[in-house]
C-alpha positions as semicolon CSV with decimal commas, in nm:
position;residue;x (nm);y (nm);z (nm)
1;M;2,375;6,285;4,320
2;V;2,270;6,651;4,302
3;A;2,102;6,781;3,987
4;S;2,131;7,161;3,992
5;H;1,870;7,210;3,718
6;L;1,606;7,081;3,963
7;K;1,652;7,390;4,180
8;G;1,318;7,560;4,240
9;Q;1,111;7,280;4,087
10;I;0,792;7,196;4,277
11;T;0,783;6,832;4,381
12;V;0,551;6,600;4,574
13;V;0,664;6,264;4,712
14;T;0,423;6,020;4,878
15;G;0,536;5,766;5,135
16;A;0,821;6,003;5,215
17;N;0,880;5,914;5,579
18;S;1,109;5,616;5,512
19;G;1,274;5,396;5,253
20;V;1,282;5,501;4,890
21;G;1,044;5,792;4,946
22;L;1,263;5,944;5,217
23;S;1,571;5,897;4,999
24;V;1,403;6,069;4,701
25;A;1,280;6,358;4,916
26;G;1,631;6,410;5,051
27;L;1,792;6,400;4,708
28;L;1,539;6,645;4,566
29;A;1,593;6,883;4,858
30;R;1,971;6,865;4,819
31;A;1,919;6,959;4,454
32;G;1,730;7,270;4,565
33;A;1,382;7,150;4,470
34;D;1,087;7,247;4,686
35;V;0,954;6,924;4,835
36;T;0,618;6,832;4,982
37;M;0,649;6,508;5,177
38;V;0,325;6,312;5,208
39;C;0,322;6,080;5,509
40;R;0,053;5,886;5,690
41;S;0,126;6,006;6,045
42;S;0,294;6,296;6,220
43;E;0,479;6,050;6,444
44;R;0,673;5,919;6,146
45;G;0,645;6,225;5,927
46;E;0,785;6,492;6,160
47;P;1,127;6,326;6,213
48;A;1,153;6,262;5,838
49;L;1,063;6,624;5,768
50;A;1,336;6,748;6,001
51;E;1,589;6,519;5,831
52;V;1,503;6,636;5,480
53;Q;1,495;6,999;5,585
54;R;1,852;6,959;5,713
55;E;1,955;6,798;5,385
56;G;1,802;7,078;5,179
57;A;1,907;7,373;5,394
58;A;2,225;7,457;5,204
59;A;2,037;7,446;4,871
60;G;1,755;7,669;4,995
61;A;1,489;7,400;4,954
62;D;1,142;7,464;5,094
63;V;1,042;7,131;5,252
64;R;0,694;7,076;5,395
65;L;0,491;6,791;5,536
66;E;0,137;6,687;5,445
67;L;-0,049;6,410;5,628
68;A;-0,280;6,166;5,451
69;D;-0,365;5,796;5,456
70;L;-0,383;5,704;5,088
71;S;-0,609;5,407;5,160
72;R;-0,883;5,655;5,261
73;Q;-1,033;5,840;4,969
74;A;-1,157;6,124;5,189
75;D;-0,796;6,176;5,301
76;V;-0,675;6,177;4,941
77;R;-0,935;6,431;4,830
78;A;-0,852;6,659;5,122
79;L;-0,480;6,625;5,049
80;A;-0,529;6,703;4,681
81;G;-0,735;7,008;4,768
82;R;-0,467;7,144;4,999
83;L;-0,192;7,079;4,746
84;A;-0,383;7,232;4,455
85;A;-0,454;7,544;4,660
86;R;-0,091;7,585;4,763
87;L;0,080;7,458;4,447
88;P;-0,087;7,585;4,127
89;A;0,191;7,417;3,927
90;I;0,364;7,086;4,009
91;D;0,676;6,978;3,824
92;I;0,731;6,630;3,968
93;L;0,499;6,381;4,138
94;V;0,651;6,063;4,279
95;N;0,380;5,812;4,374
96;N;0,583;5,595;4,608
97;A;0,357;5,513;4,905
98;G;0,268;5,147;4,932
99;V;0,198;4,860;5,171
100;W;0,236;4,483;5,165
101;L;0,008;4,307;5,414
102;H;-0,011;3,941;5,509
103;R;-0,387;3,909;5,536
104;R;-0,705;4,040;5,378
105;E;-0,808;4,380;5,508
106;T;-1,046;4,632;5,360
107;S;-1,047;5,010;5,324
108;P;-1,333;5,230;5,451
109;E;-1,480;5,215;5,099
110;G;-1,472;4,834;5,100
111;F;-1,170;4,773;4,875
112;E;-0,887;4,533;4,947
113;L;-0,652;4,749;5,153
114;M;-0,337;4,702;4,945
115;F;-0,529;4,782;4,627
116;A;-0,682;5,088;4,791
117;T;-0,343;5,214;4,912
118;N;-0,115;5,114;4,628
119;H;-0,338;5,187;4,329
120;L;-0,661;5,373;4,403
121;G;-0,495;5,631;4,630
122;P;-0,226;5,731;4,377
123;F;-0,478;5,714;4,093
124;L;-0,716;5,953;4,270
125;L;-0,438;6,187;4,385
126;T;-0,287;6,212;4,038
127;H;-0,624;6,285;3,880
128;R;-0,698;6,555;4,133
129;L;-0,356;6,715;4,068
130;L;-0,374;6,689;3,689
131;D;-0,430;7,060;3,624
132;A;-0,136;7,152;3,848
133;L;0,084;6,893;3,677
134;A;-0,016;7,023;3,334
135;A;0,067;7,376;3,450
136;G;0,414;7,261;3,562
137;R;0,663;7,022;3,415
138;G;0,417;6,736;3,457
139;R;0,665;6,459;3,538
140;I;0,515;6,151;3,709
141;V;0,709;5,854;3,844
142;N;0,507;5,563;3,981
143;V;0,702;5,322;4,200
144;S;0,601;4,966;4,112
145;S;0,783;4,640;4,183
146;H;0,922;4,326;4,021
147;A;0,633;4,163;4,209
148;H;0,400;4,286;3,933
149;R;0,507;3,973;3,743
150;Y;0,317;3,765;4,001
151;G;0,000;3,970;3,967
152;D;-0,288;3,868;3,741
153;L;-0,577;4,106;3,682
154;R;-0,732;3,873;3,425
155;R;-0,793;3,580;3,662
156;A;-1,136;3,716;3,759
157;E;-1,355;4,022;3,716
158;L;-1,177;4,335;3,835
159;E;-1,460;4,408;4,077
160;T;-1,407;4,069;4,234
161;I;-1,033;4,120;4,266
162;V;-1,046;4,467;4,417
163;R;-1,310;4,359;4,669
164;S;-1,070;4,074;4,767
165;D;-1,321;3,805;4,668
166;A;-1,060;3,650;4,436
167;W;-0,791;3,641;4,705
168;R;-0,496;3,416;4,622
169;G;-0,265;3,514;4,904
170;S;-0,090;3,832;5,008
171;F;0,194;3,824;4,757
172;K;-0,045;3,771;4,465
173;A;-0,260;4,058;4,592
174;Y;0,045;4,281;4,625
175;G;0,150;4,181;4,273
176;D;-0,194;4,281;4,147
177;T;-0,145;4,632;4,284
178;K;0,201;4,669;4,136
179;L;0,070;4,552;3,797
180;A;-0,203;4,814;3,832
181;N;0,066;5,080;3,887
182;I;0,223;4,996;3,551
183;L;-0,109;4,978;3,364
184;F;-0,199;5,318;3,512
185;T;0,136;5,463;3,404
186;F;0,109;5,347;3,045
187;E;-0,254;5,451;3,012
188;S;-0,185;5,795;3,162
189;V;0,068;5,857;2,887
190;R;-0,185;5,756;2,622
191;R;-0,449;5,986;2,770
192;W;-0,247;6,281;2,898
193;A;0,056;6,317;2,670
194;D;-0,115;6,596;2,479
195;R;-0,126;6,793;2,805
196;G;0,250;6,770;2,842
197;I;0,239;6,490;3,099
198;T;0,521;6,234;3,103
199;A;0,512;5,922;3,320
200;D;0,736;5,626;3,389
201;T;0,736;5,343;3,638
202;L;1,007;5,133;3,798
203;H;1,105;4,854;4,030
204;P;1,351;5,038;4,257
205;G;1,520;4,716;4,366
206;T;1,482;4,461;4,643
207;L;1,594;4,686;4,924
208;A;1,616;4,709;5,300
209;T;1,300;4,916;5,339
210;G;1,011;4,908;5,586
211;I;0,751;4,767;5,346
212;V;0,767;4,426;5,518
213;R;0,714;4,582;5,860
214;R;0,339;4,503;5,872
215;N;0,369;4,167;5,693
216;R;0,359;3,859;5,917
217;S;0,367;3,595;5,643
218;A;0,648;3,341;5,611
219;L;0,785;3,534;5,313
220;G;0,768;3,860;5,507
221;L;0,956;3,700;5,798
222;L;1,220;3,566;5,561
223;M;1,267;3,909;5,407
224;R;1,306;4,071;5,749
225;M;1,572;3,813;5,834
226;T;1,769;3,904;5,521
227;M;1,736;4,283;5,557
228;S;2,097;4,332;5,662
229;F;2,215;4,178;5,334
230;L;2,000;4,394;5,106
231;P;2,100;4,726;4,945
232;R;1,999;5,041;5,129
233;P;1,697;5,248;5,015
234;G;1,927;5,510;4,864
235;V;1,987;5,276;4,571
236;G;1,617;5,299;4,486
237;G;1,613;5,672;4,552
238;E;1,887;5,726;4,298
239;A;1,700;5,513;4,044
240;V;1,392;5,733;4,087
241;M;1,607;6,045;4,059
242;R;1,739;5,928;3,724
243;L;1,381;5,941;3,596
244;V;1,299;6,287;3,733
245;E;1,620;6,481;3,681
246;D;1,653;6,489;3,303
247;P;1,579;6,850;3,198
248;A;1,430;6,741;2,863
249;P;1,075;6,639;2,964
250;N;0,994;6,413;2,672
251;V;1,309;6,201;2,655
252;V;1,154;5,913;2,848
253;S;0,784;5,842;2,892
254;G;0,563;5,535;2,917
255;R;0,843;5,295;3,008
256;Y;0,927;5,047;3,282
257;F;1,264;5,030;3,454
258;K;1,433;4,785;3,686
259;G;1,658;5,010;3,886
260;R;1,841;5,226;3,633
261;K;1,790;4,988;3,341
262;E;1,490;4,995;3,111
263;E;1,335;4,654;3,059
264;R;1,013;4,501;2,937
265;A;0,744;4,454;3,200
266;D;0,524;4,146;3,220
267;A;0,311;4,092;2,909
268;Q;-0,013;4,176;3,092
269;A;0,119;4,527;3,159
270;Y;0,087;4,599;2,785
271;D;-0,276;4,483;2,759
272;A;-0,435;4,808;2,640
273;D;-0,789;4,675;2,683
274;L;-0,714;4,583;3,045
275;A;-0,554;4,924;3,103
276;R;-0,864;5,102;2,971
277;E;-1,094;4,887;3,179
278;L;-0,888;4,939;3,493
279;W;-0,884;5,316;3,429
280;D;-1,259;5,340;3,376
281;R;-1,334;5,119;3,676
282;S;-1,091;5,318;3,890
283;L;-1,272;5,640;3,795
284;A;-1,596;5,482;3,917
285;W;-1,440;5,334;4,232
286;T;-1,299;5,674;4,328
287;G;-1,610;5,871;4,234
288;E;-1,427;6,056;3,955
289;A;-1,636;5,919;3,666
């Protein structure tokens, strides 16, 4: 899949060293888009950068690497500052980075580590890049998961959940973060549409990606055992590309997709009061209020 009208567009992809993120970065580069790959480490990022640069060479894509751990807010602020200085306009932002852990861990700011990485990091980065997005095409795609249907951000106070004091197991905690991705997507459309921002979210599929690499739970072990039977990450990359490649910016916005097909998310994802509360709390938790 190569969309020629993406040539020259300025794009940022987080979690771009493997899986869906690497697939998306490669597809964008092959289409001639300029791609900034955000990865957590140079050890994993440099080989991925070389791969995507090879893919984009014939199309003249400018492919660069930025390092940041999205669970660390200081890293996110520094990343956003570097990007805003180098990219005054951003056409496409794909918030793909995410982790699924098997035990409770906390970020430097004291948040449950999956929530810090999967929601607060993308939330803070997107806010810090808002002016650049508004100056460009302003297309946001947030990678969520079918697992959002197992999340429940109404079971306790949000503060309790994000501090992991309402822990109900790793898969429930992961589901919470993926539900937060969708709530953030829908609320961003309500708040930012008048700035020309469009945003959608998707479950890219149950794929043979590295997200289970750090998970030592029974479910994580089972998923690793079945990896060889799952579709490759390129399937998810193509699903993301479908949401970024349409040249008409307002055709699709504020919707949830399962792969290439639009479907209705879990009912809690449409709770506007919860979305507003999560947004306002997230502003406070990231120091953006």
